[in-house]
N, C-alpha and C positions, 0 to 999 in steps of 0.2 A: 504493500500500500504506500502511496505517496506520503512523504513525511508530514506535510501540512494536513492532509486528510486524516492521518492517524492522530496527529496532535489535536485536531478539533474533536475527533471522536473521544479521545481521552479527557478533554476539557469541556465536554458538552455541557455539564451542569453550570460551569462558570459563564460560558457564553450565553446560554439561555437565560440565566439570571440577569446578566447585563442587559439583554433585550427586554426582559420583563421590567426591570427597574426604569429603563428609558421609556418604555411604553406608559408606565404609571406617571412618570414625570410629564410626558407630553399630554396625556389625557387630563391630568390635574391642572394644567395651565392652558388648556385649549380656549377658555373664555378670554384670555388675555392676548392671544395671538391675533394678528390681522386676519380678517376673514378671507380675504382674497389674496392669492399669491401675487407678489409684486414681480414685475419684469426683472429677470436676473440674467447676467452674462457670466460665463465660466470659461476658463482656459480649458483647452482640450485635455482629455484624460486618456492616456495610452494604456492599452492592455499590458499588464506587467508580465515580464517573462517568467519571473518567479513570484507566486502569489504572496499575499500578506498573511494569510490565515484568517480565521473568523473574527477573533478579537480585534486585531489591528484593522481589519476591514470595517468593523463597526466604528472605530475611531476615525478612520478615513472618511466614512460617510458623514459623521457629525461635523468634522472639520470642514468638509466641502459643502454640505447642504443644509446644516441645521438652521442657520440664520435665515434661510429662505422658506422654511416651513410655514404653513398657514393653517388657520383653524377652519378649513373647508367643511369639516364634519361637525363643527360647533353649532351653538344655538342661534347664531345670527346670520347663517348663510341662507338668505331668502331669495337668492338669485335663481336657483334651480330647485325643482321639486326633489330635493335630496335629503333623505333622513340620515341622521348620524347613527352609527351602530350602537345598540345597547351593549352594556358590559357582557351579559351572557352571550349575545351574538358574536362579540369579539372572541370570547372563549371558544365558542363553537368553530369560528373561523381558524383560530390557532390550531385547534385539534384537527381540523380538516387538513391543514398543511402537515401536521405531525403524522397523521395516519397515511396521507397521500394515497388514498384508495381510488380505484376505478369505480365510479358510481353507476354502473350499467347493469351488471349481471344479476339475474334472479337468484334467490337462495343465498345471497351474501348480505353481510351487515349493511353496507351502503344502500342496497336496494330496499331493505326493510325500513331503514331510517327515512328514505325519500318517500316511500309509500305511506308510512305513518304520518309524515309531515304534511303531505298532500291531503290526507284524510282530515287532519286537524284544521287545515286551511279551508277545506270545504265546510266544516262545521262553523268556523269563524265567519265565513261569508254567507252561510245559509244556502249553499248550492246543493242541488240534488246529487245523490250518489251516481246518477247516470253520467256525470262528468268525470272523465279520467283527467289526470293532470301530470305534468312533468316540469322540472326546473330547466330553464334555459338561461342565457347570459344576460338578458335584459328585455325591456319592453319591445325594442326593435326586433329581436329574434322571436319574441312571442307573437308579435303582429305578423312577422314573416311566416311563422309556422301556421298561424290561423289561415292566412291567405293561401298558403301552399296546399293545405288540406282542402280548402274551398275550391281551388283549381282542380284537384283530383275529383271532387264531387261533381263539378260541372262536366268534366270529361266523362264521368260515369253516366250522367244523364244523356250525353250525346253518343254513348257507346264507344268512348275513346279512353284508353289508359294513358293519361298525360305523362305519368312517371316513366312509362316505357317509350311512348311515341314523341314526346316533346310538345312544346307550345304550338308548333306549326299545325298540329292536328286539331286544334281548337278553332271554333268559329269565334266571331267577335264577342268579347266579354266586357261588360261595364262594371266599374266599382263605384258605387254611389255613396256619397257622404255629404256632410254639411260643413263641419269644422274639424277635418282629420288632422291627427298629429303628423308631423313631418316623417316619422318613421314608417307610417303607412304608405306614403308616397314613395319613400326610399325602397320599401319592400316590393312595391309594384314594379319598380325598375329592375330590381334584382331577380324577380320571378318571371320576367318576360311579358307581363301584362303591358308594361310601358306606362309612363307617367300620364300620357294623354288619355289613358283609359278611365281616368278619374272624372266623374260627373259630380260637380259641387252644386247642391240644391240650395235654395234660399233659406235663410234663418227666419225664425219668428222675429217680430219687431223687438229691437233692443235686446236681443238674445244671441247666443251662439248655438242654440238648439235648432234642429231641423224643423222646417214647416211641414207638418204631416200632410196637409192638403196638397202641397207641391210634390211630396213623395208619392202620394196616391195617384196624382195625375201622371207622374212620370211612369209609374208601374202600369197604369192603364194603357199608356201609349207605347209601351216597350215591345209589344207584338212578339212575345216569346223570346226576346233577347235575354241572354244569360246574364243574371245580375247578382252581384255580391253587395250587400249593404254593410257598411262599416259605421256602427253607431258609437257615439261618444258617451261615456259615463265618467264625466269629469274633464272638461276642456282645459287646456293649458292656461289660458288667460283669465277665465272667470269660473272655472269648475262648474260649467253648465252641463246639464244632462239632457240627452235626447229623450223623448217620450218612449221608453223601451216597451211599455205595455201596448201602446198603439202600434208600434212597429211590429211587435210579436203578432198582433191580430192581422196585420197586413201580410205577414209571413204565411199565415195559415191559408190566406186566399191566393197569394201569388207564388208561393213556393221558392223564394230566394234563399240564399245562404246569409245568415245573420252573424256577423262578427262584432263583438262588443269590446271596444278598447276602454277598459276600466283600470288603466295602469295604476292610478292612485285613488280614483273615485270609488273603487270597490270597497274601500275601507269605510264608506258611509254605512255599509251594512253592519258595522260594529256597534252603531249607536241607533237605538230604536227610533229616535226623533227623525233620523235621516234615511232610514232603511227603505222608505217608500220610493226614494229616488231610483232605486234599482228594480222596482217591480216590473216584471216582464223579462228580466235578463235570464231567468231560468229556461226560457225558450230559445236562447241563442244556440248556435252551432259551435261557436268557439269564443273564448274569452281570454283577453290579455290582462294579467294582474302583475304589477311590479312588486318586488320585495325590497329593493334598496331605496324605496321611497318610504311610504308610511309604515311598512313593517320594521324599518330601521335595522336592517342587516347590512353588512359591508357590500360594497360593489364586488362583483356584479351578479345580480340574481333577479329572476322573474319567473313567472309560471304561465304556461299555456294550458288552458282547460278546453276540452272538446267532448262532444257527444259521439264522435265518429272515430272510434279507435281503430277500426278496420281500415278506414281511409288514411288515417295517420300512419299506419304500418305500410300501406301501399306507397305512400309518399316518401317515407324516410328510411325504409329498410335497406340494410346492407346486403345486396344480392351478390352471390358468387364469391363470398369471402369465407372459405371453408373453416378457417381458424376461429371465426366468430360464431359458428354454429348455424343452424337453420332458423332464419328469422320467423318462419311460420310456426315453429315449435318451441324455440328457446327464447322466452321473453327477455329482452334487454332494452333498457331505456334508450340506448343509442339507436334503436330501430324505430323510435317514435318521435325523435326530434333531430334537428340538423347536426348537432355536434356528436361525433363519435367519442372524442376524448372529453371526459366529464369529471371535474373534481366534485367532491361531495358537497355541492352547493346547498343541499337541504339542511346540513347540520347546524349552521348558524341560525336558520329559521326555527329548527326544532328546539334549540336552546332557549331562544327568546319567547317562543310560544308557550313552552312549558313553564318558563320562569314567571311570565306575567299573565298568561291566560286571557280569556275573553274580556274580563273586567279591566285588566291592564291596558289593553288596546282601546277599549272604549274610553278610558281616561286620557290616553295620549291624543286620540282623535278629538275628543271634546275640548281639551286644553288648547290644541292648535287652532280649532275653529273659534273659540272664545277670543284668543289673542288676535287672530286675523280680523275679527269683527271690531275689536277695540281699535286696531290700527285704522280700519275703515272709518270709524267714527271720528277719530282724531283728524284724519285727512279731510273728511267732509266739513269739519268745523274750522279749517285753516284756509285763509285766503290765498295762500301760496300754491295750493293744490286743487285739483279737481278729481273727484272720484268718478270713474267712467262706468262702473257697473256695480250692482249690489254685491256685497260680499256673501256669496252663497255658502261656501265652506271655508277653505283654507288659503285661498289666493286673493290678494288685493290688487286690483287693476286701476291705475290712476295716472294722471299726467300733471304737468305744471300749468298754473293759471297765467299763461302768457298769450299774446296774440298768435293766431294760427301760423302765420308766416315765420314766427320765431320759435315755434314749439320744438321742432326737431333738434335745432342747435341747443336749446335750453335743456331738453331731456338728455342729450348726449353729454353735455357739460355737467349736469347734476349727477348722473350715474358715474361719470369719471371721478368727480371729486369725492363723492360718497364712498366709492369702492377704494379709492386711494387712501382715504382716511382710515379705513380698515375696521370700523366698528360694526358695519353691517354690509352685506353684499346684496345688490339688486341687479336686475337685468332688464334690458330694453325689450319692448314688444311693439306691436301695432294692433290697435283695437278699433274696428270700424273705420279704418283709414287714418286714425289719429295716432301720432307718435306717443308711446305710453311707457309705463314702468310697471313691473310686477313684483310683488313680494309674496313668497310662498312659504307657508308654515307647515312643516311635517316632522320636525326634529323633536325627539322625546325630551331633550334638554331645555328647550326654549321656555322661558318664564316671563312673568310680568316685568321683572327687572331688566331682562334683555330688551323688551319692548320699550321701556323707558330710555335705555341707553341709545337704542337705534333711533327712536323718534326725536330725541333732542338733537342728534346730529343731522337727521333728515330735515328737521324744521329750520335749523340754522342755515344749512346749505341752500335750501329752497328760498329762504327769505333773501339771501344775498343775490340770488339769480333773478328773482322776480321783482326787485325794487324798481319802481318806475324811473 
């Protein structure tokens, strides 16, 4: 064995203790770090001919990068819908790396853990047992998987095995939505539908939700055209929900594939007050739910749920790989999702679900919604800002109260100065053609004190920019 490899093996306890101590130091101080990573430049680092060994490598890391670390997973990262990992989720992620198991094969511990975790998630969301589920790398891959299975379903209706024959064997397909996430359009490009296959229908007035009358008229005029409906259960800008129950009723009449993008909106099901928003999603054919958002597990993790496991197998099976067994007989998760190589992504979710249960997640969701609504109220009462939409759940969409022709420059300047200040992170957006700002609350750590810190900075910076 190489000398350094052997040295680290013999000193394993000291190295891992060093990592543990440093992790505790980082997590304990995350509230004081700048939320957004600052631009940094580094001298090139050459691959060493003779390595440093584990302990010295850790020291090299700290010397080179420590001052540039940011609290991206802390309580005031409101720029993206990104949860910070709970402590049990971090423990599960550590053990995932320690065990380094292939999470595909049936009758192995990783398979049992994933199956168990998916069952707990179905219970958390109130989904019927008819939905099978599997972990993937994120909402993009979950949306990709749902649309890929839909593609196979359409082929079956036309007497074509798309997984065998390819997209050229399909007739024209339309994917209909209203306010789709960019990952849906990205998936359409990757799957061969093409971005131009998207049909964007009108929203309800002052909403991001689909106009059901417009959808009904489109379906009536479709003349047998193959249609996939992508419904939103929580839009990015305003957490708006399509009327899933009305869409489910149309599904019974027109027989389209219904994919529900519930990346973070699914967690409305954790709270009885908001559960009605998801009424009808039990009729969906496939559902995307993210884990590194409101479940608060480390990047990267999401789930794809579907009622059509046989089509899922047709779409993703490893055909002709003898060493992987017979996909028709030997159940492996890798035959049901895009990735063959799979880390035990379910373990962090298992840890945090068992640690906090349904009541814990109800508390996280309620707290984030309460704080978002408080911010919305502060914004609506301040002359420097304009609230652009009601705060429905956990995202606040607003802009600066300046003339329209100055709005884009003012918004850009505001986000730049706030993010550079480092107390809170916000991101730009566009809402109904208006340059805007969004603040998203999904982190389990976020408290009223964080809101106070962030609001004071936001108020001061906006006042400086909006002075006549």
